[in-house]
MDAnalysis code that builds the backbone (N, CA, C; Angstrom):
import MDAnalysis as mda
import numpy as np

u = mda.Universe.empty(681, n_residues=227, atom_resindex=np.repeat(np.arange(227), 3), trajectory=True)
u.add_TopologyAttr("name", ["N", "CA", "C"] * 227)
u.add_TopologyAttr("resid", np.arange(1, 228))
u.add_TopologyAttr("resname", ["MET", "SER", "LEU", "LYS", "ILE", "THR", "ASP", "TRP", "ALA", "VAL", "GLU", "ASP", "ARG", "PRO", "ARG", "GLU", "LYS", "LEU", "ILE", "GLN", "LYS", "GLY", "THR", "SER", "SER", "LEU", "SER", "ASP", "ALA", "GLU", "LEU", "LEU", "ALA", "ILE", "LEU", "ILE", "SER", "SER", "GLY", "THR", "ARG", "ASP", "LYS", "SER", "ALA", "VAL", "ASP", "LEU", "GLY", "ARG", "GLU", "LEU", "LEU", "SER", "VAL", "ALA", "ASN", "ASN", "ASN", "LEU", "ASN", "SER", "LEU", "GLY", "LYS", "LEU", "SER", "ILE", "SER", "ASP", "LEU", "LYS", "LYS", "LEU", "ASN", "GLY", "ILE", "GLY", "THR", "ALA", "ARG", "ALA", "VAL", "THR", "ILE", "ALA", "ALA", "ALA", "LEU", "GLU", "LEU", "GLY", "ARG", "ARG", "ARG", "LYS", "LEU", "SER", "GLU", "VAL", "PRO", "GLU", "VAL", "SER", "GLN", "ILE", "LYS", "CYS", "SER", "LYS", "ASP", "VAL", "ALA", "GLU", "ILE", "PHE", "GLN", "PRO", "LEU", "LEU", "SER", "ASP", "LEU", "LEU", "HIS", "GLU", "GLU", "PHE", "TRP", "ILE", "LEU", "PHE", "LEU", "ASN", "ARG", "SER", "ASN", "LYS", "VAL", "ILE", "ASP", "ARG", "MET", "LYS", "LEU", "SER", "GLN", "GLY", "GLY", "ILE", "SER", "GLY", "THR", "VAL", "THR", "ASP", "VAL", "ARG", "MET", "VAL", "MET", "LYS", "LYS", "ALA", "ILE", "GLU", "TYR", "LEU", "ALA", "SER", "GLY", "ILE", "ILE", "VAL", "CYS", "HIS", "ASN", "HIS", "PRO", "SER", "GLY", "ASN", "LEU", "ASN", "PRO", "SER", "GLU", "SER", "ASP", "THR", "LYS", "ILE", "THR", "GLN", "LYS", "ILE", "LYS", "GLU", "ALA", "GLY", "ASN", "LEU", "MET", "ASP", "ILE", "GLN", "LEU", "LEU", "ASP", "HIS", "LEU", "ILE", "ILE", "SER", "ASP", "LYS", "ASP", "TYR", "TYR", "SER", "PHE", "ALA", "ASP", "ASN", "GLY", "LEU", "LEU"])
u.atoms.positions = np.array([
    [85.129, 122.102, 72.059],
    [84.049, 121.638, 72.792],
    [83.758, 120.355, 72.461],
    [83.688, 119.269, 73.502],
    [83.210, 117.963, 73.197],
    [81.925, 117.765, 72.930],
    [81.643, 116.656, 72.064],
    [80.248, 116.310, 71.719],
    [79.699, 115.717, 73.027],
    [78.413, 115.992, 73.184],
    [77.698, 115.243, 74.313],
    [77.374, 113.793, 73.835],
    [77.122, 113.052, 74.721],
    [76.992, 111.658, 74.471],
    [75.713, 111.306, 73.519],
    [74.862, 112.120, 73.673],
    [73.522, 111.892, 72.964],
    [73.801, 112.304, 71.397],
    [74.954, 113.085, 71.086],
    [75.397, 113.321, 69.782],
    [76.183, 112.183, 69.251],
    [76.503, 111.307, 70.158],
    [77.429, 109.958, 69.260],
    [76.684, 109.203, 68.500],
    [77.218, 108.125, 67.702],
    [76.342, 107.305, 67.167],
    [75.871, 106.326, 68.272],
    [74.696, 105.746, 68.144],
    [74.081, 104.962, 69.154],
    [75.025, 103.730, 69.669],
    [75.715, 103.081, 68.633],
    [76.646, 101.937, 68.949],
    [77.767, 102.250, 69.918],
    [78.182, 103.651, 69.770],
    [79.376, 104.112, 70.404],
    [78.933, 104.718, 71.743],
    [77.637, 104.937, 72.274],
    [77.306, 105.614, 73.423],
    [77.518, 104.206, 74.681],
    [78.104, 104.753, 75.803],
    [78.560, 103.698, 76.733],
    [77.396, 102.656, 77.235],
    [76.119, 103.145, 77.367],
    [75.177, 102.341, 77.791],
    [74.758, 101.242, 76.809],
    [74.677, 101.847, 75.557],
    [74.212, 101.032, 74.337],
    [75.440, 99.883, 74.187],
    [76.628, 100.445, 74.305],
    [77.975, 99.737, 73.909],
    [77.997, 98.383, 74.952],
    [77.620, 98.887, 76.208],
    [77.594, 97.873, 77.166],
    [76.532, 96.734, 77.011],
    [75.394, 97.113, 76.622],
    [74.469, 96.032, 76.203],
    [74.563, 95.188, 75.062],
    [75.207, 95.862, 74.108],
    [75.500, 95.222, 72.853],
    [76.820, 94.236, 73.024],
    [77.838, 94.753, 73.517],
    [79.235, 94.313, 73.458],
    [79.514, 93.671, 74.919],
    [78.867, 94.154, 75.910],
    [79.315, 93.550, 77.171],
    [80.134, 94.547, 78.012],
    [80.236, 94.183, 79.295],
    [81.023, 95.365, 80.180],
    [82.456, 95.366, 79.801],
    [83.169, 94.221, 79.350],
    [84.477, 94.252, 79.193],
    [84.970, 95.048, 77.838],
    [83.867, 95.494, 77.060],
    [84.267, 96.277, 76.044],
    [84.384, 97.681, 76.369],
    [84.104, 98.052, 77.346],
    [84.027, 99.546, 77.879],
    [85.326, 99.831, 78.476],
    [85.901, 101.038, 78.279],
    [87.040, 101.563, 78.939],
    [86.700, 101.923, 80.303],
    [87.683, 102.133, 81.297],
    [87.397, 102.618, 82.657],
    [86.679, 103.846, 82.576],
    [87.017, 104.863, 81.678],
    [86.373, 106.212, 81.499],
    [84.776, 106.000, 81.235],
    [84.577, 105.083, 80.253],
    [83.211, 104.793, 79.679],
    [82.456, 104.218, 80.889],
    [82.979, 103.307, 81.768],
    [82.218, 102.784, 82.812],
    [81.857, 103.871, 83.842],
    [82.702, 104.754, 84.019],
    [82.551, 105.881, 84.999],
    [81.358, 106.707, 84.278],
    [81.549, 106.755, 83.182],
    [80.528, 107.833, 82.382],
    [79.046, 107.199, 82.687],
    [78.858, 105.882, 82.596],
    [77.566, 105.477, 83.045],
    [77.188, 105.754, 84.429],
    [78.119, 105.727, 85.410],
    [77.721, 106.059, 86.642],
    [77.553, 107.625, 86.915],
    [78.136, 108.423, 86.049],
    [78.159, 109.759, 86.073],
    [76.735, 110.237, 85.417],
    [76.315, 109.499, 84.344],
    [75.097, 109.608, 83.719],
    [74.906, 110.766, 82.577],
    [75.275, 111.962, 83.066],
    [75.210, 113.044, 82.074],
    [76.293, 114.105, 82.277],
    [76.787, 114.700, 81.338],
    [77.768, 115.499, 81.514],
    [77.528, 116.947, 81.612],
    [78.514, 117.941, 81.944],
    [78.064, 119.233, 82.038],
    [77.945, 119.864, 80.547],
    [77.516, 121.145, 80.628],
    [77.296, 121.819, 79.125],
    [78.457, 121.675, 78.347],
    [79.508, 121.713, 78.744],
    [80.685, 121.976, 77.872],
    [81.639, 120.648, 77.764],
    [81.144, 119.381, 78.415],
    [82.104, 118.248, 78.272],
    [81.089, 117.070, 78.477],
    [81.285, 116.013, 77.837],
    [80.624, 114.753, 77.955],
    [80.936, 114.032, 79.203],
    [80.219, 112.963, 79.561],
    [80.333, 112.281, 80.754],
    [81.671, 111.429, 80.582],
    [81.942, 111.051, 79.446],
    [83.263, 110.313, 79.269],
    [84.413, 111.220, 79.457],
    [84.237, 112.447, 78.932],
    [85.459, 113.469, 79.404],
    [85.602, 113.699, 80.840],
    [84.293, 113.552, 81.491],
    [84.406, 113.778, 82.855],
    [84.912, 112.500, 83.576],
    [84.759, 111.485, 83.095],
    [85.191, 110.173, 83.534],
    [86.802, 110.193, 83.477],
    [87.184, 110.525, 82.260],
    [88.743, 110.722, 82.215],
    [89.477, 111.674, 83.014],
    [88.685, 112.778, 83.277],
    [89.299, 113.734, 84.227],
    [89.343, 113.203, 85.798],
    [88.285, 112.467, 86.067],
    [88.278, 111.627, 87.291],
    [89.217, 110.821, 87.459],
    [89.618, 110.010, 86.303],
    [90.674, 108.909, 86.376],
    [92.020, 109.649, 86.646],
    [92.241, 110.790, 85.908],
    [93.423, 111.481, 85.801],
    [93.789, 111.870, 87.359],
    [92.721, 112.407, 88.043],
    [92.856, 112.755, 89.600],
    [93.462, 111.563, 90.287],
    [93.208, 110.496, 89.867],
    [93.644, 109.129, 90.660],
    [94.921, 108.473, 89.923],
    [95.632, 109.311, 89.105],
    [96.687, 108.649, 88.232],
    [96.345, 107.613, 87.431],
    [95.091, 107.477, 86.917],
    [94.466, 106.637, 86.034],
    [94.447, 105.076, 86.587],
    [94.404, 105.153, 88.051],
    [94.505, 104.033, 88.712],
    [93.184, 103.832, 89.637],
    [92.576, 102.624, 89.329],
    [91.234, 102.338, 89.854],
    [91.317, 102.109, 91.314],
    [92.505, 101.504, 91.712],
    [92.581, 101.198, 93.119],
    [92.843, 102.503, 93.911],
    [93.512, 103.624, 93.438],
    [93.726, 104.887, 93.818],
    [92.386, 105.652, 93.951],
    [91.617, 105.452, 92.994],
    [90.409, 106.068, 92.834],
    [89.291, 105.482, 93.844],
    [89.419, 104.229, 94.175],
    [88.588, 103.755, 95.346],
    [88.889, 104.335, 96.819],
    [90.254, 104.853, 96.781],
    [90.547, 105.407, 98.089],
    [90.004, 106.917, 98.387],
    [89.562, 107.478, 97.234],
    [89.098, 108.931, 97.410],
    [87.736, 108.927, 98.255],
    [87.865, 110.069, 98.934],
    [86.630, 110.308, 99.736],
    [85.596, 111.028, 98.896],
    [84.276, 111.164, 99.487],
    [83.367, 112.063, 98.994],
    [83.679, 113.416, 98.681],
    [84.485, 113.997, 99.404],
    [84.878, 115.297, 99.253],
    [85.770, 115.403, 98.315],
    [86.988, 114.509, 98.240],
    [87.858, 114.365, 97.213],
    [87.054, 114.421, 95.735],
    [86.214, 113.414, 95.585],
    [85.521, 113.306, 94.261],
    [84.927, 114.587, 93.842],
    [84.213, 115.426, 94.760],
    [83.414, 116.600, 94.657],
    [84.202, 117.758, 94.122],
    [85.524, 117.623, 94.350],
    [86.450, 118.749, 93.956],
    [86.625, 118.949, 92.597],
    [86.333, 117.971, 91.894],
    [86.238, 117.918, 90.241],
    [85.133, 118.486, 89.746],
    [85.108, 119.691, 88.931],
    [84.110, 120.408, 88.526],
    [83.186, 119.379, 87.645],
    [81.916, 119.340, 88.116],
    [80.863, 118.387, 87.293],
    [80.483, 117.396, 88.210],
    [81.372, 117.145, 89.466],
    [80.993, 115.994, 90.380],
    [80.268, 116.608, 91.507],
    [78.840, 116.460, 91.763],
    [78.197, 116.778, 92.800],
    [78.211, 115.809, 93.845],
    [77.205, 116.078, 94.984],
    [77.137, 115.126, 96.005],
    [76.548, 113.601, 95.376],
    [75.579, 113.769, 94.580],
    [74.930, 112.593, 94.004],
    [75.860, 111.891, 93.394],
    [76.626, 112.400, 92.303],
    [77.522, 111.687, 91.565],
    [78.542, 111.037, 92.234],
    [79.047, 111.796, 93.309],
    [79.957, 111.321, 94.113],
    [79.686, 110.093, 94.984],
    [78.407, 110.234, 95.522],
    [77.893, 109.125, 96.181],
    [77.832, 107.725, 95.203],
    [77.385, 107.981, 94.163],
    [77.107, 106.819, 93.218],
    [78.531, 106.282, 92.789],
    [79.587, 106.989, 92.600],
    [80.726, 106.310, 92.246],
    [81.368, 105.823, 93.462],
    [81.171, 106.212, 94.658],
    [81.748, 105.662, 95.891],
    [81.046, 104.436, 96.223],
    [79.713, 104.237, 96.027],
    [79.185, 103.055, 96.154],
    [79.347, 102.034, 95.199],
    [79.474, 102.314, 93.946],
    [79.886, 101.397, 92.894],
    [81.351, 100.816, 93.172],
    [82.444, 101.664, 93.453],
    [83.623, 101.228, 94.027],
    [83.632, 100.235, 95.447],
    [82.626, 100.659, 96.194],
    [82.749, 99.741, 97.330],
    [81.949, 98.282, 96.792],
    [81.103, 98.363, 96.012],
    [80.551, 97.038, 95.619],
    [81.708, 96.184, 95.116],
    [82.516, 96.978, 94.150],
    [83.626, 96.282, 93.503],
    [84.607, 95.641, 94.537],
    [84.861, 96.380, 95.718],
    [85.877, 95.910, 96.651],
    [85.119, 94.822, 97.420],
    [83.823, 94.633, 97.713],
    [83.139, 93.692, 98.315],
    [83.044, 92.493, 97.572],
    [82.930, 92.633, 96.133],
    [82.970, 91.521, 95.369],
    [84.340, 90.835, 95.509],
    [85.305, 91.659, 95.349],
    [86.734, 91.089, 95.345],
    [86.841, 90.300, 96.662],
    [86.410, 90.773, 97.789],
    [86.310, 90.193, 99.131],
    [85.648, 88.902, 99.046],
    [84.442, 88.923, 98.491],
    [83.606, 87.525, 98.529],
    [84.238, 86.525, 97.752],
    [85.041, 86.943, 96.758],
    [85.955, 85.981, 95.948],
    [87.136, 85.140, 96.600],
    [87.574, 85.782, 97.658],
    [88.733, 85.206, 98.273],
    [88.312, 83.835, 98.788],
    [89.178, 82.908, 98.605],
    [88.836, 81.550, 98.979],
    [89.072, 81.452, 100.412],
    [88.207, 80.711, 101.035],
    [88.393, 80.525, 102.564],
    [89.479, 79.402, 102.951],
    [90.538, 80.025, 103.547],
    [91.521, 79.022, 103.902],
    [91.389, 78.388, 105.048],
    [91.259, 77.090, 104.948],
    [90.864, 76.103, 106.248],
    [92.068, 75.880, 107.135],
    [93.307, 75.880, 106.457],
    [94.526, 75.594, 107.302],
    [95.542, 76.458, 106.882],
    [96.212, 77.148, 107.831],
    [97.438, 78.099, 107.639],
    [98.723, 77.261, 107.675],
    [99.361, 77.495, 106.288],
    [100.525, 76.802, 106.220],
    [101.892, 77.591, 106.093],
    [101.397, 78.805, 105.685],
    [102.440, 79.920, 105.594],
    [101.884, 81.354, 105.714],
    [102.786, 82.219, 105.565],
    [102.109, 83.718, 105.871],
    [101.534, 84.107, 104.609],
    [101.523, 83.666, 103.443],
    [100.929, 83.927, 102.089],
    [99.487, 83.355, 102.455],
    [99.218, 82.430, 102.966],
    [97.745, 81.826, 103.396],
    [97.203, 83.117, 104.203],
    [97.716, 83.646, 105.168],
    [97.256, 84.704, 106.158],
    [96.962, 85.900, 105.236],
    [97.884, 86.238, 104.450],
    [97.722, 87.457, 103.465],
    [96.573, 87.308, 102.597],
    [96.291, 86.100, 102.040],
    [95.003, 85.842, 101.151],
    [93.841, 86.149, 101.933],
    [93.892, 86.093, 103.375],
    [92.620, 86.258, 104.033],
    [92.419, 87.628, 104.197],
    [93.503, 88.428, 104.634],
    [93.433, 89.802, 105.192],
    [93.597, 90.933, 104.061],
    [94.357, 90.593, 103.148],
    [94.619, 91.755, 101.883],
    [93.296, 92.191, 101.362],
    [92.211, 91.436, 101.087],
    [91.100, 91.973, 100.631],
    [90.405, 92.948, 101.665],
    [90.569, 92.608, 102.851],
    [89.852, 93.167, 103.957],
    [90.542, 94.519, 104.291],
    [91.782, 94.719, 104.069],
    [92.524, 95.737, 104.643],
    [93.345, 96.616, 103.649],
    [93.614, 96.056, 102.400],
    [94.479, 96.785, 101.696],
    [94.011, 98.043, 101.035],
    [92.567, 98.425, 100.910],
    [92.175, 99.575, 100.416],
    [91.896, 100.642, 101.596],
    [91.837, 100.298, 103.072],
    [91.623, 101.120, 103.865],
    [92.377, 102.357, 103.950],
    [91.874, 103.525, 104.402],
    [92.424, 104.725, 104.844],
    [92.776, 104.949, 106.239],
    [92.279, 103.895, 107.023],
    [92.688, 103.981, 108.385],
    [93.135, 102.551, 108.827],
    [93.737, 102.369, 110.103],
    [94.304, 101.419, 110.485],
    [93.365, 100.499, 111.308],
    [93.383, 99.164, 110.905],
    [92.562, 97.992, 111.808],
    [93.456, 96.886, 112.143],
    [93.133, 96.413, 113.287],
    [93.783, 95.270, 114.014],
    [93.003, 94.100, 114.052],
    [93.421, 93.028, 113.353],
    [92.562, 91.794, 113.340],
    [93.335, 90.584, 113.958],
    [92.420, 89.631, 114.588],
    [93.055, 88.435, 115.022],
    [92.567, 87.145, 114.263],
    [93.386, 86.194, 114.034],
    [92.939, 84.957, 113.312],
    [93.088, 83.873, 114.512],
    [92.131, 83.054, 114.719],
    [92.315, 82.178, 115.799],
    [92.234, 80.833, 115.131],
    [93.219, 79.996, 115.769],
    [93.538, 78.667, 115.110],
    [93.502, 77.512, 116.054],
    [93.468, 76.357, 115.772],
    [93.265, 75.124, 116.722],
    [94.724, 74.699, 116.625],
    [94.947, 73.354, 117.359],
    [96.297, 72.867, 117.322],
    [96.765, 72.378, 115.945],
    [95.931, 72.202, 114.833],
    [96.311, 71.674, 113.650],
    [96.385, 73.014, 112.704],
    [96.427, 74.060, 113.213],
    [96.486, 75.367, 112.629],
    [95.377, 75.637, 111.457],
    [94.215, 75.039, 111.784],
    [92.954, 75.107, 111.052],
    [92.390, 76.321, 111.814],
    [91.756, 77.146, 110.749],
    [91.121, 78.311, 111.012],
    [89.667, 78.091, 111.959],
    [89.733, 78.751, 113.084],
    [88.424, 78.838, 113.787],
    [87.410, 79.836, 113.611],
    [88.187, 81.073, 113.554],
    [87.467, 82.259, 113.369],
    [88.414, 83.487, 113.093],
    [87.896, 84.467, 112.584],
    [88.638, 85.803, 112.681],
    [87.753, 86.938, 113.176],
    [88.606, 87.956, 113.656],
    [87.539, 89.036, 114.288],
    [88.476, 90.307, 114.302],
    [87.787, 91.338, 114.023],
    [88.428, 92.576, 114.052],
    [88.479, 93.209, 115.526],
    [89.689, 93.432, 116.062],
    [89.788, 93.879, 117.525],
    [89.701, 95.401, 117.697],
    [90.273, 96.193, 116.776],
    [90.178, 97.604, 116.957],
    [90.426, 98.345, 115.608],
    [90.042, 99.556, 115.654],
    [90.159, 100.475, 114.495],
    [90.563, 101.730, 114.869],
    [91.612, 102.254, 114.198],
    [92.161, 103.635, 114.543],
    [92.136, 104.630, 113.430],
    [93.163, 105.373, 113.443],
    [93.227, 106.622, 112.498],
    [94.343, 106.155, 111.422],
    [94.706, 107.251, 110.720],
    [95.724, 106.992, 109.631],
    [97.004, 106.420, 110.008],
    [97.387, 106.770, 111.310],
    [98.752, 106.338, 111.711],
    [98.983, 105.379, 112.792],
    [97.825, 104.843, 113.243],
    [97.721, 103.684, 114.243],
    [96.441, 103.501, 114.928],
    [96.440, 102.350, 115.533],
    [95.270, 101.814, 116.393],
    [95.727, 101.322, 117.808],
    [94.882, 101.303, 118.616],
    [95.261, 100.899, 119.940],
    [94.935, 99.440, 119.962],
    [95.966, 98.697, 120.509],
    [95.611, 97.310, 120.611],
    [95.853, 96.871, 122.103],
    [94.776, 96.307, 122.689],
    [94.794, 95.836, 124.185],
    [95.330, 94.476, 124.280],
    [96.402, 94.118, 124.734],
    [96.719, 92.678, 124.761],
    [95.799, 91.863, 125.640],
    [95.232, 92.419, 126.725],
    [94.243, 91.627, 127.517],
    [93.185, 91.293, 126.670],
    [92.740, 92.075, 125.718],
    [91.568, 91.759, 124.966],
    [92.010, 90.510, 123.903],
    [93.213, 90.710, 123.444],
    [93.697, 89.652, 122.474],
    [93.422, 88.327, 123.113],
    [94.145, 88.036, 124.381],
    [94.154, 86.992, 125.169],
    [92.613, 86.600, 125.553],
    [91.941, 87.523, 125.929],
    [90.397, 87.054, 126.231],
    [89.769, 86.544, 125.089],
    [89.887, 87.117, 123.940],
    [89.052, 86.594, 122.853],
    [89.790, 85.240, 122.452],
    [91.058, 84.991, 122.506],
    [91.579, 83.711, 122.132],
    [91.195, 82.670, 123.145],
    [90.963, 82.907, 124.406],
    [90.264, 82.114, 125.443],
    [89.030, 81.659, 124.932],
    [88.164, 82.703, 124.749],
    [86.749, 82.532, 124.311],
    [86.635, 81.497, 123.170],
    [87.573, 81.613, 122.227],
    [87.530, 80.818, 121.095],
    [88.228, 79.539, 121.193],
    [88.918, 79.231, 122.542],
    [89.611, 78.085, 122.604],
    [90.600, 77.898, 121.754],
    [91.204, 78.849, 121.336],
    [92.360, 78.749, 120.241],
    [93.610, 78.353, 120.940],
    [94.472, 77.456, 120.086],
    [95.864, 77.102, 120.460],
    [96.748, 78.097, 119.988],
    [96.447, 78.747, 119.013],
    [97.217, 79.583, 118.369],
    [96.598, 80.781, 117.823],
    [97.383, 81.930, 117.469],
    [96.677, 83.150, 116.954],
    [97.651, 83.607, 115.977],
    [97.115, 84.474, 115.008],
    [97.945, 85.363, 114.126],
    [97.238, 86.560, 114.175],
    [98.047, 87.752, 114.517],
    [97.511, 88.962, 114.398],
    [97.916, 89.884, 113.170],
    [96.992, 90.811, 112.632],
    [97.336, 91.375, 111.457],
    [96.838, 92.823, 111.454],
    [97.592, 93.878, 110.928],
    [97.074, 95.187, 110.792],
    [97.676, 95.670, 109.573],
    [97.011, 96.817, 109.209],
    [97.374, 97.507, 107.922],
    [98.315, 98.742, 108.020],
    [98.954, 99.098, 106.922],
    [99.676, 100.433, 107.092],
    [99.175, 101.145, 105.922],
    [98.178, 102.158, 106.081],
    [97.613, 102.774, 105.015],
    [98.660, 103.609, 104.153],
    [99.834, 103.999, 104.869],
    [100.897, 104.783, 104.033],
    [101.578, 103.894, 102.961],
    [101.407, 102.384, 103.121],
    [101.957, 101.649, 102.120],
    [103.375, 101.277, 102.719],
    [104.043, 101.855, 103.738],
    [105.171, 101.436, 104.349],
    [105.195, 100.222, 105.230],
    [105.762, 99.166, 104.767],
    [105.717, 97.920, 105.540],
    [106.524, 97.717, 106.449],
    [107.475, 98.622, 106.717],
    [108.492, 98.411, 107.772],
    [107.722, 98.554, 109.173],
    [108.004, 97.519, 110.014],
    [107.178, 97.481, 111.269],
    [107.833, 98.686, 112.159],
    [106.780, 99.491, 112.846],
    [107.284, 100.587, 113.714],
    [107.735, 100.099, 115.057],
    [108.147, 100.894, 115.705],
    [108.815, 100.403, 117.290],
    [107.475, 100.007, 118.051],
    [106.429, 100.648, 117.805],
    [105.103, 100.140, 118.803],
    [104.616, 98.769, 118.016],
    [104.799, 98.421, 116.754],
    [104.345, 97.381, 116.098],
    [105.354, 96.127, 116.794],
    [106.609, 96.317, 117.012],
    [107.571, 95.451, 117.521],
    [107.273, 95.199, 118.916],
    [106.912, 96.204, 119.723],
    [106.587, 95.995, 121.010],
    [105.340, 95.501, 121.352],
    [104.236, 95.742, 120.618],
    [103.138, 94.936, 120.816],
    [103.011, 93.529, 120.583],
    [103.855, 93.221, 119.445],
    [104.197, 91.843, 118.899],
    [104.680, 91.099, 119.947],
    [105.528, 91.592, 120.839],
    [106.457, 90.947, 121.820],
    [105.590, 90.770, 123.070],
    [104.520, 91.819, 123.390],
    [103.771, 91.653, 124.592],
    [102.783, 90.570, 124.319],
    [102.156, 90.410, 123.056],
    [101.245, 89.478, 122.709],
    [101.983, 87.948, 122.788],
    [103.166, 87.964, 122.233],
    [103.832, 86.595, 122.393],
    [104.046, 86.159, 123.945],
    [104.450, 87.124, 124.665],
    [104.772, 86.922, 126.161],
    [103.559, 86.464, 127.005],
    [102.438, 87.266, 126.546],
    [101.145, 86.981, 127.141],
    [100.690, 85.601, 126.820],
    [100.835, 85.283, 125.438],
    [100.468, 83.997, 124.983],
    [101.070, 82.806, 125.678],
    [102.545, 83.065, 125.811],
    [103.292, 81.925, 126.476],
    [102.751, 81.679, 127.802],
    [102.371, 82.707, 128.475],
    [101.712, 82.388, 129.906],
    [100.451, 81.686, 129.778],
    [99.705, 81.842, 128.738],
    [98.357, 81.352, 128.538],
    [98.384, 79.958, 127.700],
    [99.580, 79.510, 127.203],
    [99.913, 78.242, 126.431],
    [98.883, 78.654, 125.096],
    [98.981, 79.887, 124.640],
    [98.546, 80.527, 123.260],
    [99.565, 80.922, 122.536],
    [99.878, 80.175, 121.391],
    [101.174, 80.671, 120.728],
    [100.543, 81.795, 119.601],
    [101.584, 82.676, 119.601],
    [101.552, 83.615, 118.616],
    [102.409, 83.223, 117.350],
    [101.844, 82.944, 116.400],
    [102.332, 82.311, 115.169],
    [102.833, 83.336, 114.272],
    [102.320, 84.478, 114.168],
    [102.766, 85.325, 113.100],
    [102.069, 86.671, 113.442],
    [102.633, 87.850, 112.970],
    [102.076, 89.135, 112.940],
    [102.322, 89.726, 111.527],
    [101.270, 89.864, 110.683],
    [101.391, 90.487, 109.321],
    [100.914, 91.937, 109.506],
    [101.777, 92.728, 108.705],
    [101.593, 94.003, 108.158],
    [100.955, 93.991, 106.792],
    [99.913, 94.770, 106.309],
    [99.425, 94.588, 104.984],
    [99.361, 95.981, 104.564],
    [99.849, 96.187, 103.282],
    [99.626, 97.320, 102.364],
    [98.769, 96.882, 101.164],
    [98.786, 97.949, 100.263],
    [97.743, 97.702, 99.311],
    [98.367, 96.571, 98.116],
    [99.557, 96.364, 98.277],
    [100.170, 95.502, 97.205],
    [101.025, 94.429, 97.849],
    [101.422, 94.487, 99.014],
    [102.421, 93.565, 99.639],
    [102.099, 93.339, 101.199],
    [102.901, 92.685, 101.784],
    [102.556, 92.508, 103.214],
    [104.093, 92.078, 103.875],
    [104.212, 92.251, 105.150],
    [105.443, 91.928, 105.954],
    [105.069, 90.991, 106.980],
    [105.834, 89.849, 107.228],
    [105.645, 88.888, 108.107],
    [106.696, 88.843, 109.108],
    [106.245, 89.116, 110.474],
    [107.304, 88.801, 111.450],
    [108.093, 87.575, 111.521],
    [107.253, 86.505, 111.340],
    [107.799, 85.178, 111.253],
    [108.692, 84.951, 110.123],
    [108.373, 85.340, 109.125],
    [109.217, 85.189, 107.998],
    [110.582, 85.942, 108.139],
    [110.492, 87.126, 108.788],
    [111.811, 87.878, 108.947],
    [112.444, 87.483, 110.411],
    [112.214, 86.312, 110.923],
    [112.968, 85.865, 112.068],
    [112.681, 86.706, 113.434],
    [111.328, 87.519, 113.465],
    [111.241, 88.324, 114.544],
    [110.297, 87.576, 115.544],
    [110.041, 86.292, 115.448],
    [109.102, 85.563, 116.367],
    [109.773, 84.313, 116.793],
])
């Protein structure tokens, strides 16, 4: 039977350790233990944190993708604890998002990936976004056009062009994510890219690139000679 945290030396308890030595001194399991607050009768909160991490293969990025129902499958994690963990991980994601530098001018596909990776890499559903650019390839704005399920989202070419005209954009870059992690463009990805390109040519709005985002990498249609 594991010792309860209250049985530990004061300086070894996660909360006291954080106060005395700072957040970086704690392991992932100890940080989770603070969120979990208290353990069950036969395990400490740190043990529960370790079990929670093991469910996500000891990967915090994978942990952030677990749903409330997934978290509750672990013995000792109820609704309140699951919600607390999910909220903390979402705050971490938003912090990461706010740290991304604003790219004022697009020079390559990496610039686009830096804008969209924090927005899309952790999602369990697909989203389709548009980046609006002026003639100097400076960013006017960005917007989410549509949101779908795990395997796809509906993209209306007419809405893409309508929004581009509203923003007086000379060029656009479109981007969507693949929650599966597979970066290979599907047949529908290739078709919608071609349709947007052709519609843009008619409206004198250039489609500069289409990026597919995963949690670790990205695929650029332009870099691969498909535009």
